N, C-alpha and C positions, 0 to 999 in steps of 0.2 A: 587386204583387198578382197573384195567379193569375187567368188568364182562359182561356176556351175559345173555340172557333171561333164559336159563336153570340154570345158576349160581344163578340167583335171586330166582328161585323156590326152589332150594336146600338150599340156604341160609335162606330163610323163614322157611323151614322145620327144619333146625338146630336151628334157633331162637325160634321156637315154642317148640322144645324139651328142650331147655335151660330154657325157662320160666316154663315149666311143672315140672321141677326137682329142687330139692334144692342142689344137689351135682353137681360138675363139670362133664361134659360129654366128652366122647372120641369117636373116630371112632368106637370102638367096641360096643358102646351103640346103634348103628343103625343096623338094619338088611337090607340086600340087597334089599328086596322087597320095602322098603320105598323109596329108591332112584330110583329103576327101574320104579316104577309107575309114577314118576315125569319126569324123563329125558330120559328114555329108554337107559340108559348107566350105566355101572358099575363104582362105585366110589371107588377109592383106598385111602390108607392112605395119600399119598403125596397130592392128590387132596383135601382131607379133610383138611389137614394143610393149603393149599392155601386158602380154603374157610374160615376157622376160622381166618386166618390172615386178610381177608377182613372184617369180623365181628368186629375184634378188632380194625382195622384201622378206622372204622366208629364209634367207641366208643360205640358199642352196646353189647359188651361182654368182658370178661377178660380171657386172655389165662393163663393157669397154667400148669406147668409141674412137675411131680413127679420125684424126684431124684432116687428112687429105680427102676424105669424102664424108658424106652424111650417114653412112651405114653404121648402125648400132649393132654391136656384137655382144655375145655372152660366152663366158667360159666357166669351166668347173672350178670349184674351190674344195677345201678340205671336207666340206659337209655333203657334197653332191652324191657320192657313191653310197654313203651311210643312209642318207635320206631315201634314196632309191630302193635300197635293200629293205628298209622298214615299210615299204609300200607306196612311197612317193605321194604324189598329189591325189591319187585316187583314194588312198587310205586317209589322207588329211581331209579330203572332202567327206568321206564316210564318217569320220570322227566328228566333223563339224555338224553333219546332219544328225547324228546321234545326240550330240550335245544340245542342239536346238530342240530335238524331240523331248529330251529329258527336261530342258528348261520350260518348254510348253506344258509338259505334264506337271511340273512343279508349280507353275503359275496356275494351272487349272485346279490343282489341289489347294493352293492358297486361296483361290476364289471360293471354292467349296467350303473351306474352313471358315472363311470370313462370313459367308452366308449362314453357316451353322452357328457361328458366334452371335450373329445378329438375331437369329431365331431364338437362341438360348437367352439372350438379353431381353428380348420381348417377353418370353415366357417368365423370366425372373421378375420383370416389372409387373406382369399380370399377377403373379403369386404375391408379390409385395403389396400390391393394391388390395388383394383379397385379405391378406393378413391385417392390413390397416383397418379394413371394414370389420373384420372379425374382432380385432382388438377393441374397436369402439363398441361393438355389440357386447363384448365381454365386460367392458367397463360399465355399460348401462345395466347389464344383468347383475353385476356385482352390486351396484347401488340399489337396485330393486331388491336383491336378497338382503342387503343390510337394512334397508327400510322395513322390509317385511319382518325381519328378525326383531328390530326395535319395536315395531307395532305389536308383535307377539309378546315380547317382554312386557310392554305396557299393559296389554290385555291380561296377561297372567298376574301382573302386579295389581291391577284393578280387581280381578276375581279374588285374589287373596285378601285384599282390603275389604271387599264386599262380604266375603265369607267371615272375616274377622268381626265385621260390624254386626252381622246377624248372630253371631254367637255371643 
């Protein structure tokens, strides 16, 4: 589930309250001042349920509901205290931010690498085209040289024959 910085603070408050009590806690176990001092916002029961769903989905608490009323409660489990000691939801939120920043940086590097590869491919294509043109020019030059050589050989042969005829 998605959470923001304020959610992390309120979730840590709920976890601390879960740890400090032996009984399941509900929305009514909190007073408004506890939440206002953290988030400058009023928390309602629907929001409280969303938050305890996050706690439950992270495996840090167990949601319980009493059948004789509609109040949803949450209580600690074997992971609650350990999770809180490791930094709780604030640490989880910070870790998630760092992971996202690293992911964004990795994506940026991949984009830069892809652009660089495209530029390198275009340069390679340009060099290959120039090499093709040079190869054609070299082939033409080779045939011109061969033809010139053959003409020179013929001229030398003609000069030899002419000098043999005069003598």
